[in-house]
N, C-alpha and C positions, 0 to 999 in steps of 0.2 A: 544694506541696510534696512531690516522690517521695514513697513511700512503698515498704518494699519486700515483696516474696507467702514469704510461708511455704510450704516446701519436706517433704517426708521421703521419707528414702531405708533401706530393711529393710539391715540391717545383722547379719552372723554372730553368734551367742553370747546364748543366751537374756536374753530382758525381764524384769524382774521382774513381779508379778501384777497390782498397785498402781502407778501411777507419775503424773509432778508433774504432767503434761500432763491426765493426768482420762481420756485416750481409751487403753485395753490393745489391743494389736496381736494380732490373731489366729493369725500367729503367735510369739508371746511366750516360748513354749516353745522354739525352735531361735532365733531370728532379738529382736532388738528396732529400735527407728525410732530414725533421728538426724534431728532440724529442721532445716532453716538456711533462711536468710533470701535472698533475692534483689533484688540492686538492678540496673534501667538503666535507665538515660536516654538511651542513645544512636542511641535509632527504631530497634536494629536487635535484637531479640528473640534469633537468632541469633548476637548479637558472638565473635568468635574467641576475645577475650584475655580470659580470666578469671582476677582475682584473688581469692584465698579469702584470709579475717582470722580466725585463730582463737585465743581467747578467754586469758586466764587461767585458772588454779587452779578462784577459787568466782564464776566471769565466765558470760558470756552470749552470743552474738552481737547486741542488742542492742548490748554495749558500741562499735561501730564506726559507729555511725549520722550520726555527722559525718565522718567520712573518708570514708564510704562515697556517702553524697551527692557529697561533693566527685569519686570517684574513678569515680563511677557515668556519666559525662558521655564519658567514654570506653571504659567495659569492663564487663560483668557483674560486678560483685562480689559474691560468696559467703560469708553467713557464718555457719558452722554455732551449733548449740547444741551444746558436747559432751555425749556421752551421760552420762547424770545430774543435766544441767544444763537449763535455761530447758525449750525445751518438748518435747525429748528423751526415751524412755523412760529408767528407771530397770533396773540392770542389777540382775539375780538373784543374781548372788556379787558382793559385793563388791570381791573382789582382783582383777575384771578392769577398777578404775578403776585402769589406767598408759599408761603412753605404747602400746605394742602393740597394745593395742585400738584403741585413740584411732588411732593410721596409720591399722588398719586399714581402721576405720569409714571416715576420709577417704580410702581407695583406692576406697571401695565408692559414696562421693558422687562422686567426680570423676569414674568410672564413665558415673554414671548421668549428669550435665552431661552428660560428652562426647557419650552417647549420644545426647542429646535435642538438641544444637546440637552441630557438634564445635568443641573448642579447638587453636590452633593456640599460643597463645602464653598461658605459665602462670605465674603469681604467687602469691608466699605473704607475709601479713603476720603475724606470732604474736609476740604480749605473752606472756611469762612464759612459762608451760604449752605455749599456741601456739606460739612460739618452738621449745619444746624436741621439739613434733613436726611443726616443720617442718622441726629438723634433720633425723630419721628420716627425715622424707622426700625429702630432699634430697640427704644424705648416703647413700643405698643406688643406687645406678645400676644396679640388678637389680631395681628395682618396679615393675608393671604402671602406669606415668604414660601420659594419653594423650599428653603430650611432657614431660620434664624440666621441671624447677622454673628457668623462667629468671633471676629476679630473686625474693632474700629479703631479707624485712626481720626482722632478731631485734629485737625489744624487749624489753631489760633483761632479755637469759639470754645467758648463755652455755652452756661445758665444765662451768667454775668455779660451784659454789653455794654461798654460803655459809651456814656451819649456821646460823649465828646466825640467820639469817636466817629459816629453814627451820624452828626452833624458833618464833618468833615467830610465822610463819602457824599451829605446828597450835595456838599458843592458842587462838582462834577458830576456826577450820574445824571444820564437823560440829556447833557449836553452835546451835543451832533455837530462836530466841526466837518470842514470839508479840505481833503489835505491832497497835494498834489505827488506825492509820491507814500511808500512805507514809510521810507526813513525819518522820512516830516511827521509822518501819524508816530512813530517810536519814538521821536523826542520830546512829544506832547505826551505820550500816555508816560515816559517818563518823569518830566515836568512832576505829576502828581501818584508818581507811583516809587519812589527813593526808599521807603516806609521797604521794599522789598528785600532791599539788602546786596550787598555789593552784587555783581552782575556784569560782565565782561560785554562792550557793545557788538559781538557775535550771537553771545543769549541777547542776551535784549532784543535783537533783531529777530532773529527763531522766536521767541515769546512772542512778538508783534504780529508774527507774520496773517496769522488766524485772528488777527483780532480786528481786522478793516473788511469788507466788503465796498466791493466796485459801485461808482452812482451813474446811472447813465445819462449817456452822453448827449437826451435829453435836458437835462440837468445840470449840465456842462460838464459832465465825467469828474474824474480823480475821484477817492477814496473817503470813503466814512467810516464808526466803529462800526462792527458789526449787530450791534444788539439794539435791538428795538426802546426807541427814545423811552417810549410808556411804560417800562420794567421802575421806574422812578415813581409814576403816581401811587402806590397803593404805598411806598417808602416817605412819600414827603407828607405824610396821612400820618402818620409815625408821632403822638409827642413823649416826652421822658413821661410822662406818667404813664401812658399804654408805655410802655419799655420797660418800666417797671413793672407794670402787674402782671407782662410778661413772663418775668422771671421766675414766679412760681410753678408756671405748667413747664417751663423747663427744667429745671428741677426734678417736677415729677418725671419728665419723657427718659433724667440722668439718669435718676437714683432706680430704676427700673428696666437700666440696660445689664445685661446678665454677657453680653460679648468680652473678650477680654479686650482692654483699651488703653491706645497710648494718646497721649497730648502734646503737640507738639506745638511751642508759643515760642513766640520772635521776642527774645526780652527784653526789645525796648518798644514790647506790641502796644498801642493807645486802645487797643479796641479788647484782649483780652489781658486783664490785673494778674497779676504773680496771686494777688491773694485767691481768686475766684481759683486759680492753675492749683493753691494749696488745698483747696473747698474739696474737689476736686478729686487730688488723691486721698482727701480721706470719706469719701461717702460715694454710695453709687457702686458703680465698676471697679472704684476703687484706681482710676487714671495711672499710670507709667508718665511722670512727666520728663521733659527734656529740650531745657531750652535751646538758643542759636543765637550766640551774642553778635551782635555788627546786625542785625535784624528786628523789624517790626512787622508793622502786621499787613505781609502773611509771606513767610516763605513761601516760597516758589517751587520747591522739591525738584531745584537743577541743580544747586550742588551738592559735591558727596559725598560731605559729611552727613548732608538731610537725607538726598536717595536711601543712604547705607541707612540712616535709622528705620528707615518704612518698611525699606525690605529682606531686613535683620528682623522686626519684630513679626514682621509676615508670613514666614518664610520659616522660623526658625523651630522646632517640634513645640519649646514653651511658650513663644511668643515672648521672648526678650529680648529685651537692648538696651546696648549700651550706654549712658550717657545721665 
């Protein structure tokens, strides 16, 4: 079975002295390293079609293993660990954990990938936070991209984010518990992730493997969640008023998107309401909307129908998807 390779790119902005991966960057005073996973089963290491898959707020790049395996027969698939998560460095300043820094890191990554092998077709799949980053990348025509984003998949996210959902996420974000085993950690994560929809125990355990990191024996051993707890710092400064104020900017980005767009929505999502999805279908890139019953925020792109919706959209000649 194909497995990804782990790569790193140096990005502007100082990294913290101690990072989640256990490796400190020589340039930590001015730069941080972002990790990304590359999948390629095309037989061509320089395949010109690149699909970037970016995860949600407290997740990491291995979330996309199932989808990436399916897409990697046809394209190079790049799945970053957004800074502060997974194998990426942590930031010296927690207030850097916001969309502008994340978008800048993605531009650095794309420049490196393009330098290694020229990109002629660029697609983007973004779950929740990864979708907001994608809107920032695809909705600003002047950015130094290798090529414009051709097709964009927004997974359960849009310009209007429900305040109640943000409050729910804020209850657990940054709470770093200690676990004795992967199964114990997986069970704890499932307790706050049932909105992801039905998963077999095996599927959930697979999704949980990359969500933890080992604690040093000097601290008693065991495992904890993979991310820097400080990613919660800017999140907790958000107010209902500032969230509403940000909607106008997000709609402006959305309305400037020229990429053909697919919007996935969990039918029971508390973050992306149906009214917002309907508005996204009528303005800007006029997204094609596909809903998944029995799923809230956010579809994990593991179930067969979810994978088929994305692969069909990205790989078909006209970007048409059933549903």
